[in-house]
TILOLO-157942 format. One line per 2 residues: their letters; for each residue x negated, y negated, z of N, C-alpha, C. Coordinates in nm, 4 decimals, padded with zeros to 6 digits. Each point is the difference from the previous one (the first is absolute). Example, Ala and Ser with C-alpha at 12.3 -4.5 7.8 and 13.67 -1.06 7.14 Angstrom:
TILOLO-157942
as	-01.3190 00.5690 00.7800 00.0890 -00.1190 00.0000 -00.0900 -00.1200 00.0000; 00.0350 -00.1050 -00.0720 -00.0820 -00.1190 00.0060 00.0770 -00.1090 00.0730 .
This chain:
TILOLO-157942
ek	00.9272 -01.3523 02.8962 -00.1437 -00.0105 -00.0098 -00.0582 00.1205 -00.0751; 00.0488 00.1197 00.0328 -00.0470 00.1210 -00.0667 00.0328 -00.0054 -00.1493 .
fc	00.1188 -00.0515 -00.0315 00.0428 -00.0123 -00.1388 -00.0915 -00.0973 -00.0753; -00.0345 -00.1123 00.0653 -00.0868 -00.0993 -00.0629 -00.1388 00.0571 -00.0285 .
ks	-00.0512 00.0816 00.0923 -00.1296 00.0626 -00.0227 00.0056 00.0957 -00.1181; 00.1108 00.0744 -00.0120 00.0153 00.0928 -00.1127 00.0043 -00.0756 -00.1318 .
is	00.0763 -00.1078 -00.0033 00.0093 -00.0816 -00.1219 -00.1372 -00.0580 -00.0333; -00.0717 -00.0449 00.1016 -00.1325 -00.0556 -00.0222 -00.0943 00.1042 -00.0607 .
ri	00.0037 00.1242 00.0517 -00.0843 00.1068 -00.0544 00.0365 00.0299 -00.1455; 00.1296 00.0044 -00.0274 00.0444 00.0282 -00.1370 -00.0471 -00.1098 -00.0941 .
mn	00.0164 -00.1248 00.0402 -00.0420 -00.1105 -00.0854 -00.1513 00.0023 -00.0211; -00.0748 00.0362 00.1035 -00.1448 00.0106 -00.0121 -00.0376 00.1073 -00.1015 .
rl	00.0650 00.1153 00.0065 -00.0298 00.1081 -00.0951 00.0363 -00.0397 -00.1420; 00.1161 -00.0657 -00.0157 00.0399 -00.0441 -00.1338 -00.0978 -00.1035 -00.0545 .
sh	-00.0491 -00.0869 00.0864 -00.0982 -00.0992 -00.0417 -00.1270 00.0673 -00.0516; -00.0488 00.1014 00.0742 -00.1194 00.0732 -00.0443 00.0246 00.0695 -00.1331 .
lc	00.1194 00.0603 -00.0162 00.0318 00.0692 -00.1243 00.0031 -00.0980 -00.1164; 00.0633 -00.1148 00.0189 00.0077 -00.0990 -00.1077 -00.1383 -00.0514 -00.0393 .
kq	-00.0868 -00.0240 00.1002 -00.1364 -00.0438 -00.0305 -00.0739 00.1062 -00.0795; 00.0200 00.1270 00.0364 -00.0663 00.1097 -00.0703 00.0469 00.0072 -00.1447 .
ld	00.1320 -00.0120 -00.0214 00.0532 00.0069 -00.1359 -00.0511 -00.1172 -00.0826; -00.0056 -00.1205 00.0595 -00.0500 -00.1166 -00.0723 -00.1458 00.0174 -00.0400 .
se	-00.0841 00.0508 00.0915 -00.1415 00.0156 -00.0325 -00.0202 00.1073 -00.1059; 00.0790 00.1090 00.0057 -00.0120 00.1039 -00.1020 00.0417 -00.0532 -00.1359 .
qe	00.1022 -00.0855 -00.0014 00.0485 -00.0529 -00.1263 -00.1026 -00.0939 -00.0622; -00.0745 -00.0754 00.0822 -00.0977 -00.0936 -00.0520 -00.1269 00.0696 -00.0480 .
er	-00.0407 00.1037 00.0696 -00.1277 00.0631 -00.0342 00.0049 00.0718 -00.1344; 00.0997 00.0815 -00.0228 00.0151 00.0737 -00.1254 -00.1308 00.0672 -00.0428 .
ai	-00.0749 00.0516 00.0958 -00.1317 00.0570 -00.0281 00.0096 00.1294 -00.0799; 00.0931 00.0859 00.0346 00.0113 00.1271 -00.0701 00.1375 00.0069 -00.0652 .
ra	00.0053 -00.0129 -00.1256 00.1228 00.0075 -00.0784 -00.0261 00.0909 -00.1192; 00.1046 00.0435 -00.0624 -00.0127 00.0890 -00.1152 -00.0846 -00.0631 -00.1096 .
sn	00.0125 -00.1310 -00.0200 -00.0768 -00.0666 -00.1051 -00.1500 00.0022 00.0290; -00.0379 -00.0028 00.1283 -00.1422 00.0049 00.0353 -00.0568 00.1402 -00.0147 .
vs	00.0775 00.1002 00.0367 -00.0470 00.1378 -00.0025 -00.0196 00.0490 -00.1430; 00.0825 -00.0470 -00.0924 -00.0071 00.0498 -00.1371 -00.1327 -00.0340 -00.0676 .
sy	-00.0748 -00.0948 00.0531 -00.1261 -00.0362 -00.0631 -00.1101 00.1035 00.0255; 00.0207 00.0922 00.0942 -00.1021 00.0997 00.0305 -00.0026 00.1148 -00.0997 .
ta	00.1125 00.0362 -00.0545 00.0071 00.1093 -00.0959 00.0883 -00.0413 -00.1165; -00.0070 00.0779 -00.1043 00.0853 -00.0275 -00.1156 00.1462 00.0198 00.0365 .
as	00.0844 -00.0906 -00.0415 00.1430 00.0073 00.0314 00.0664 00.1124 -00.0779; 00.0940 00.0640 00.0640 00.0768 00.1068 -00.0625 00.1450 -00.0145 00.0428 .
dd	00.0919 00.0457 -00.0841 00.1423 -00.0116 00.0318 00.0414 00.0830 00.1206; -00.0761 00.1047 00.0326 00.0390 00.0858 00.1125 -00.0865 -00.0224 00.1241 .
dv	-00.0651 -00.1165 00.0105 -00.0794 -00.0322 00.1185 00.0889 -00.0092 00.1231; -00.0504 00.0476 00.1111 00.0679 -00.0128 00.1283 -00.0592 -00.1209 00.0705 .
vi	00.0861 -00.0914 00.0429 -00.0454 -00.1223 00.0635 00.0728 -00.0165 00.1327; -00.0749 -00.0170 00.1072 00.0600 -00.0325 00.1290 00.0114 -00.1516 00.0045 .
vs	00.1224 -00.0471 -00.0011 00.0244 -00.1428 -00.0080 -00.0142 -00.0665 00.1358; 00.0496 00.0667 00.1027 -00.0009 -00.0630 00.1304 00.0056 00.1048 00.1097 .
ai	-00.0550 -00.0347 00.1132 00.0092 00.0848 00.1185 00.0177 -00.0927 00.1182; 00.1227 -00.0216 00.0404 00.0285 -00.0878 00.1136 00.0921 00.0714 00.0962 .
rt	00.0213 -00.0566 00.1149 00.0821 00.0655 00.1010 00.1006 -00.0976 00.0589; 00.0972 00.0562 00.0678 00.0974 -00.0813 00.0716 -00.0618 -00.0468 00.1311 .
ai	00.0724 -00.0847 00.0701 -00.0446 -00.0451 00.1316 00.0007 00.1175 00.0975; -00.0746 -00.0122 00.1075 -00.0126 00.1069 00.0982 00.0732 -00.0380 00.1280 .
gk	00.0677 00.0953 00.0593 00.0660 -00.0200 00.1290 -00.0074 00.1281 00.0808; 00.0388 -00.0069 00.1232 00.0016 00.1193 00.0851 00.1076 00.0952 -00.0487 .
ak	-00.0273 00.1284 00.0077 00.0948 00.1010 -00.0460 00.1206 00.0067 00.0926; 00.1176 00.0074 -00.0584 00.1287 00.0246 00.0652 00.0470 -00.1067 00.0974 .
rg	-00.0857 -00.0921 00.0421 00.0460 -00.1018 00.0935 -00.0600 -00.1375 -00.0308; -00.0682 -00.0129 -00.1096 -00.0689 -00.1236 -00.0332 00.0872 -00.1012 -00.0715 .
sf	-00.0655 -00.0970 -00.0600 00.0696 -00.1126 -00.0616 00.0831 00.0391 -00.1222; -00.0278 00.1140 -00.0609 00.0752 00.0420 -00.1187 00.0926 00.1178 00.0283 .
kd	00.0315 00.0249 00.1254 00.0803 00.1171 00.0364 00.1397 -00.0045 -00.0613; 00.0538 -00.1196 -00.0249 00.1334 -00.0134 -00.0574 -00.0038 -00.0320 -00.1490 .
th	-00.1179 00.0064 -00.0596 -00.0168 -00.0315 -00.1421 -00.0028 00.1291 -00.0802; 00.0846 00.0060 -00.1009 00.0043 00.1187 -00.0856 -00.1274 00.0048 -00.0850 .
pt	-00.0570 00.1188 -00.0201 -00.1234 00.0109 -00.0793 00.0104 -00.0611 -00.1396; 00.1172 00.0044 -00.0587 00.0185 -00.0593 -00.1322 -00.0247 -00.1506 00.0042 .
ql	00.0412 -00.0640 00.1088 -00.0205 -00.1438 00.0137 -00.1471 -00.0349 00.0191; -00.0790 00.0914 00.0519 -00.1436 -00.0235 00.0135 -00.0743 00.0257 -00.1305 .
la	00.0419 00.1012 -00.0728 -00.0739 00.0418 -00.1197 00.0329 -00.0823 -00.1243; 00.1237 -00.0418 -00.0170 00.0391 -00.0718 -00.1212 -00.0857 -00.1246 -00.0254 .
pv	-00.0268 -00.0868 00.0998 -00.0869 -00.1158 -00.0273 -00.1428 00.0391 -00.0378; -00.0485 00.1089 00.0544 -00.1345 00.0471 -00.0340 -00.0042 00.0397 -00.1478 .
lk	00.0996 00.0738 -00.0442 00.0038 00.0417 -00.1408 00.0217 -00.1194 -00.0929; 00.0789 -00.0976 00.0429 00.0176 -00.1213 -00.0805 -00.1328 -00.0731 -00.0158 .
yv	-00.0787 -00.0028 00.1070 -00.1308 -00.0644 -00.0058 -00.0919 00.0725 -00.0982; 00.0086 00.1314 -00.0026 -00.0847 00.0796 -00.0890 00.0311 -00.0310 -00.1457 .
vq	00.1258 -00.0125 -00.0367 00.0359 -00.0170 -00.1412 00.0012 -00.1452 -00.0459; -00.0203 -00.0952 00.0911 00.0100 -00.1402 -00.0413 -00.1082 -00.0412 -00.0996 .
dl	-00.1158 00.0637 00.0022 -00.1072 -00.0362 -00.0921 00.0032 00.0789 -00.1305; 00.0887 00.0976 -00.0090 00.0081 00.0813 -00.1213 00.0845 -00.0705 -00.1054 .
ps	-00.0292 00.0216 -00.1271 00.0846 -00.0583 -00.1045 00.1443 00.0511 00.0067; 00.0147 00.1257 00.0439 00.1325 00.0603 00.0108 -00.0025 00.1081 00.1065 .
as	00.1071 00.0076 00.0792 00.0094 00.1044 00.1022 00.0085 00.1385 -00.0637; 00.0346 00.0059 -00.1272 00.0104 00.1294 -00.0684 -00.1376 00.0650 -00.0209 .
lv	-00.1078 -00.0728 00.0248 -00.1339 00.0577 -00.0108 -00.0328 00.0932 00.1165; 00.0778 -00.0068 00.1067 -00.0229 00.0859 00.1160 00.0515 00.1399 -00.0316 .
dd	-00.0898 00.0990 00.0040 00.0386 00.1386 -00.0284 00.0187 00.0815 00.1266; -00.0777 -00.0317 00.1031 -00.0004 00.0837 00.1197 -00.0216 -00.0868 00.1228 .
ic	00.0747 00.0285 00.1052 -00.0140 -00.0709 00.1268 -00.0260 00.1047 00.1067; -00.1031 -00.0213 00.0802 -00.0308 00.0903 00.1108 00.0096 -00.0804 00.1289 .
vg	00.0898 00.0412 00.0885 00.0237 -00.0706 00.1257 -00.0447 00.0895 00.1149; -00.0871 -00.0513 00.0837 -00.0437 00.0737 00.1176 00.0949 -00.0233 00.1161 .
tv	00.0401 00.1071 00.0654 00.0899 -00.0111 00.1148 -00.0541 00.0840 00.1153; 00.0497 -00.0277 00.1175 -00.0344 00.0787 00.1172 00.1292 00.0276 00.0758 .
la	00.0172 00.1244 00.0398 00.1165 00.0414 00.0775 00.1325 -00.0319 -00.0695; 00.0060 00.0306 -00.1263 00.1232 -00.0227 -00.0760 00.1061 00.1009 00.0411 .
pg	00.1247 -00.0437 00.0154 00.1067 00.0918 00.0409 00.0492 00.0866 -00.1159; -00.0502 00.1184 -00.0106 00.0448 00.0921 -00.1052 -00.0364 -00.0493 -00.1385 .
ss	00.0890 00.0204 -00.0943 -00.0262 -00.0408 -00.1384 00.0604 -00.1351 -00.0334; 00.0523 -00.0720 00.0974 00.0661 -00.1269 -00.0296 -00.0978 -00.1098 -00.0391 .
ra	-00.1267 00.0112 00.0385 -00.0963 -00.1058 -00.0315 -00.0193 -00.0150 -00.1506; 00.0035 00.1078 -00.0734 -00.0152 -00.0101 -00.1455 00.1146 -00.0799 -00.0605 .
ae	00.1214 00.0208 00.0477 00.1157 -00.0749 -00.0497 -00.0120 -00.1479 00.0360; -00.0506 -00.0288 00.1187 -00.0186 -00.1400 00.0405 -00.1044 -00.0683 -00.0876 .
cr	-00.1059 00.0699 -00.0322 -00.1039 -00.0565 -00.0861 00.0522 -00.0214 -00.1415; 00.0812 00.0907 -00.0471 00.0610 -00.0154 -00.1328 00.0893 -00.1239 -00.0027 .
ma	00.0799 -00.0199 00.1055 00.0875 -00.1167 00.0064 -00.0814 -00.1286 00.0037; -00.1099 -00.0013 00.0741 -00.0865 -00.1185 00.0053 -00.0588 -00.0307 -00.1371 .
sf	-00.0330 00.1038 -00.0768 -00.0543 -00.0238 -00.1341 00.1061 -00.0625 -00.0908; 00.1246 00.0430 00.0148 00.1089 -00.0614 -00.0779 00.0174 -00.1468 00.0393 .
la	-00.0042 -00.0281 00.1311 00.0151 -00.1379 00.0474 -00.1141 -00.0888 -00.0482; -00.1167 00.0581 -00.0231 -00.1150 -00.0756 -00.0488 00.0028 -00.0190 -00.1518 .
gi	00.0981 00.0581 -00.0667 00.0114 -00.0164 -00.1452 -00.0784 00.1009 -00.0808; -00.0460 00.1050 00.0625 -00.0743 00.1040 -00.0714 00.1008 00.0946 -00.0637 .
pq	-00.0156 00.0320 -00.1285 00.0986 00.0850 -00.0675 00.0066 00.1414 00.0581; 00.1127 00.0643 -00.0197 00.0216 00.1315 00.0608 -00.0825 00.1112 -00.0622 .
na	-00.0660 -00.0226 -00.1129 -00.0841 00.1058 -00.0566 -00.1377 00.0074 00.0660; -00.0323 -00.0950 00.0899 -00.1252 00.0062 00.0758 00.0170 00.1014 00.1125 .
sv	-00.0968 00.0880 00.0128 00.0092 00.1006 00.1065 -00.0439 -00.0604 00.1332; 00.0622 00.0479 00.1069 -00.0326 -00.0447 00.1352 -00.0286 00.1233 00.0838 .
rt	-00.1113 -00.0028 00.0733 -00.0309 00.1126 00.0883 -00.0460 -00.0546 00.1336; 00.0193 00.0782 00.1018 -00.0431 -00.0405 00.1321 -00.1055 00.0973 00.0513 .
vn	-00.0910 -00.0521 00.0786 -00.1040 00.0805 00.0614 00.0107 -00.0215 00.1498; 00.0216 00.1082 00.0752 00.0134 -00.0084 00.1442 -00.1350 00.0331 00.0630 .
rq	-00.0729 -00.1024 00.0416 -00.1327 00.0203 00.0599 00.0061 -00.0370 00.1462; -00.0484 00.0851 00.0844 -00.0012 -00.0287 00.1424 -00.1433 00.0034 00.0504 .
c	-00.0317 -00.0934 00.0871 -00.1373 -00.0112 00.0477 -00.0283 00.0935 00.1163 .
């Protein structure tokens, strides 16, 4: 019974995440093509393409306790680059983390970027913010 409740909670969270991703994909309200109309385009313009997050769970004992961070981040990065003409357009990735174990989080984020098809010349950085 306890196992069934856990599975039910996980499926509920995944359902909410999928609905969120679908609605964001349909709206397309803020994209690089829309922002460029405000100012003259330049080759060195900085454009924030996307700002999305992974699913949320309880720390250390929640639904994602056995999930490697790379497995959570790779689909998020794939979603970010799906609307781009080429993943090679990504120059910089900034990943927010909390309570990362030492310096290993940067390596995990780099691996997730490779799994998402982002070329290795794109820089990846992590920001450890705690509330």
